[in-house]
N, C-alpha and C positions, 0 to 999 in steps of 0.2 A: 644450364650449360650453354656454351657458345655455339655459333653456327659453324659446322665443319666446312672445310675448304670445298670449293665447287668441283664436283667430279667432271671427268671428261664427257663430252657429248651434250652438255647443257646449252651449247650455243644456239640450238634450235629453239629451246624454250625461251631464251633471251630474245631471240629475233621475233618470235610470236608475241611476246610481251610488248616489245617496242612498237610493232606494227599496230596492234590492237589499241595501245595507249594513244598513239598519234591520231588514229581515226576516231577514237572515242572522244577526244578533245574537240576535234573538228565538228563532230555532230552534236556534242553536248552544249557548245556555246550558243548556237541559234536556238536550241531546244530550251535552254534556260530562259531566254527572252520570251519564247512562246508560252512557257509556263507562267512567267510573271505577268504577261499580258492577259492570259486567260483568268488569272486570279483577280485582276482588277476588273475584268469583264463581269465577274459575279456581282460586283457592287453596282454596275451600271444598270442591272435589271432588278435590283433589290426591292425597289418601291413601286414596281409595276404589278398591280394586284388583279389585273384582268386575266382571263384564261390564257391568252396569248403571252402575257407577261410571265405567268407562272411556268409555262412551257419553256420560254426563253431562259428563265432563271434555272430551271432544272437542267436544261441543256448546257448552260454555262458552267454549272457545278460539275456535271459529268465530264465536260470538256477539260476543265481544270484537273480533275482526277486523272484522266487519261494522259494529259500532258506531263503531270507529275510522275505517273507510272513510267512513261517513256524516258523522262529525264533520269529517273532512278535506274533504269536499265543501262543507260550510257555511263552513269556514275559507277555502277557495279562493274561494268566492263573496264572502264578506265582505272578505277581503284585496284581491281584484281590484277590488271595488266601491269600497272605500276609496281606492284609488289613482286610479281613474277619477274619483272625486268631487273630486280635487284640481285640476280645471280644466286638464288637459293637452291638448295638441293631439291631433287624431285620429290622426296618425301615431305619436305617443308612446303612445297608448292601445291600439294594435293588439295588442301582446302580452298586455296585461291582459285583453282580451276572451277570449283563449284560456283564461286562468285561470278566469274566471267560467264559461265554457261547460264546462270540464273539471269544475268543481265540480258543476254541474247533472247532468252525465253520471254522476259518481260516486254521487250520491244515487239516481238512477234505477237504476243497476246494482246498488246495495246492496239496493234493494227487490226486484229480480228474484232476486238470489242468496238473499236471506232466504226468499223464498217456496219456492225449491227446497230449501234446507236444512231448513225447517220440515216440508216434505213427507217428506223422507228420514228425519228423526228423529221423525216422527209427533207434531209439536208443532202446537198451535193457532195459526193465523196470521190475525190480524184485519187485513184490508187497510184498513179504515176508520181504524185508528189511524195508518196510514202515509200516508193520502190527502193530508193537509195538506202534509207535506214534499215528497211526490211532486209535488203540484200546484205548489208553489213552485218546484221544480226545472224542471218543464216550462215554467212561465211565464217563468222566468229565461232558459232556452234560447231560447224563442220570441221574447221581447222583444229579446234581444241579436241574434238572427238578423235580425229586422226592422231593427233599428238599423244593423247592419253593412251590410245591403243598401241602406238609404236613404242612408247616409253614404259609400258606396263604399269601405268598409274591407276590408282583406285580412288578417285576423288570423292566417291560417295560412301567410302568405308566408314568415315567418321559419323555418318548419319544413320547407320543401321541400328536397330534396337530401339532405344529410347530416343526419339527424334529431338526433343527439346534438349536433353542432356548432351547428345552428340553435337548439336548445333552450337551449344554454349561452349563445349570443349574446343571445337574448331575455331570459334571466334576468339577464345582465350589464347589459342595457339597463334593465331594471326597477330594479335596484339603483342604477344611475347616476342614473336619474330621481328616485328617492326621496332620494338623497343631495343632489342638486342642489336639489330642492324644499325640503329641510330647511334647507340653507344660505341659500337665497334667503329663506325664511320668517324666519330669524333676522335677516338683513340688513334685510328690510322692517320687522320689528318694531322694531329699533333705530332705523331712520330715522324711523319714525312717532312713536316716543317723543320723539326730538329735535325733530321738526317740531311735535308737540303742545306741547312746552315753549316753543318759540320763539313759537308762536301765542298761548299764554296770556300770555307776558310782554308781547307787543305789545299785546294787548287790555287788559291791566291798566294800561299806560301811558296808553292812550287813555280809560280809564274804562269800557270796554265789553267785557264778557265774551262770547265767542262760544259758541254752543250746540253747536257741532260741531268735532271734530278733523278733520284731513285724513285721507282714506281711505288705508289701507295699500295698497301696490302688489302686483301679482302674485297676485290672488285673495284678499287679506285682507279683513277685515270693517271697516265703518265704526266709527271710535272714538267711543263714546258718552260725552258729557260734559254731558248735561243733569243736572238735580237727581237725585242718587242716592237709591235707595229707603231709607227709614228705618222702614217700617211692617211689616217681616217679623215674623211671629208664630209661635211654636211651636205654639199651639193650631190655627191655620189650617194649618200644615205637617202636622200629624197628621190633622186632620179632612178637609181637602180631599185630602190624600194618599190617605186610604182611599177617598174617593168617586171619585177619578180613577185608582185603581189605581197610584198612585205617580207619575203624570205631573206633578202639581202640585209634588211634592217635587223632581223634576228641574228644574222651572222655578225654584224657589227657589234651588237650588244654582247654576243658571245665572246668576241675578241677583247672587248673592254673588261668583261668579267674575268677572263683568263689573265690578262695583262696586269690588271689592278691587284689581283691576288699574288702575282709574282713581285711586282714593284713595291707593293706595300706590305710584303711579308714581314712578320715580326712585330706588327702593331697590335697583335692580339685580336684581330678581327678577321672575318672571312666573308667575302661577297658570294652569295648563293649563285648557283649555276643557272643555265638557260631553262632547264626543265622546271625547276622550282618557280622561275619567273613566269613561265607560261601557265603551269597548272594552278598555282596559287593566285595568279592574276585573274584567271577565269573564275575560280571558286569564290573570290572576293569582289568580283565585278570591277577589277582594276585597282582596288584600294591597296592591295599588296604591292603592285607595281609602283604606285606613288611612294609608298614606304621604302621600296628598294632604291628609287632615285634619291630619296632623302638620305639614306644611309651611305650610299656610294659617294654622294657629294660631300658629306662630312668626312668620309674616310680620305678622299683625295685632298681636301683642305688641310686635314691633320697631318698627312704624310708629306705634304709639299716642302716644309722646312728641312726635312732630311736631305733633300736634293738642292737646297738653296733657292727654293721657289716660294712664291707667295700667291695664293689664289684668293681673290676677293669673293668668289662664289663658293658657297658651302651648300649643305643639304637643304637648308631653309630656302636658299635662292632658287635651287632647282625645283623644289616643291612648289614654290609660289609661281614659277613660270609654267609648270605643268597645270596648275589649277587655273591660272589666268588664260592659258591656252584653250581650255574648254569653253571660255566665254568669248574668244576671239577666233572662232573657226579653226581652233587648234594651231594658230600661227605661233602663239606664245610657247607652245610645247616644243616647237622646233628651235626656239631661242634657248630653251633649257638643254636640249640635245646638243646644240652648238657648244655651249659651255662645257658640257660633259665630254664631248669629243676633244675640244681644245685642251682642257686640263689633263685628260688622260694621255693625249699625245705628248704634252710637255713633260709629264712625269716619266713616260716611257723613254723619251729621248734622253732625259737626264740619267735614267737607269742604264741605258745602253752605253752612255759615255763613261760611267763608273765601272763598267765591266772590265 
């Protein structure tokens, strides 16, 4: 069965999901590097057979386990928050709250175990360096506990009785929800594209272009069809990106994603949004982002003839500049961004002229 429409009052759940997701991503990224570093540190002490070497090897192994435990906590919180953010009913969200709560517990447990291990191995333990992540875990647990109480949720109901069977049932339910949401999202996007095309055709016949497309169903976003941005600039991308610690650069990428999906609509492709760009980029250590640049470069090059344009740069060009950029202090990556901005502005300008 499908997912029922979202009931009133779920805005609070959605807000909690978004906040936890953003903070989980911010904490998970450096923790992923810490975990990777501690993994390689194990091999650094692998062939030291003295007593001191064995102690260091044992500590390195325990340190890796603790880092992995903490990373799992952030991933649990981020994954659960992402699913909660998808506007599901309270009843569908119940097993997801367990995931978020479990993530918070893992982070707190990791901090306690690390303190014990540091004391046993006579290592210096700076609690202040852990206070931010511990505070985040405590806030996550408290926030969800209050939310569960106010919304009359029972997140542990599925775990009563046979623990293993209940856990398996809850996990199956989460998978089913995710699959159903993905299918509905694809159906909603396809329906919205058809509705948008029909609306544009009717408006053209009447000589009046509408400023808005129909909203997508089941939690989609409003389709933007106002004048597309044509004033994106590499200089502002770099300067304001530095001043805003990268936030402005994410905004520019967001407008590119939005405008490309509008201007290139009908080509049978879809450029993923900013959330996917950030989340999957982190999970794949940037590999997904390179693939994203490759795909959007090919999409712009393929759609250019529709507007009487020709772009020499395609997905391969952007990908090569991004890869070369990593060898040239990332200067080459800005060349790739320049081509992306220039070609997107050109297509958006042509799109605006045809409206």
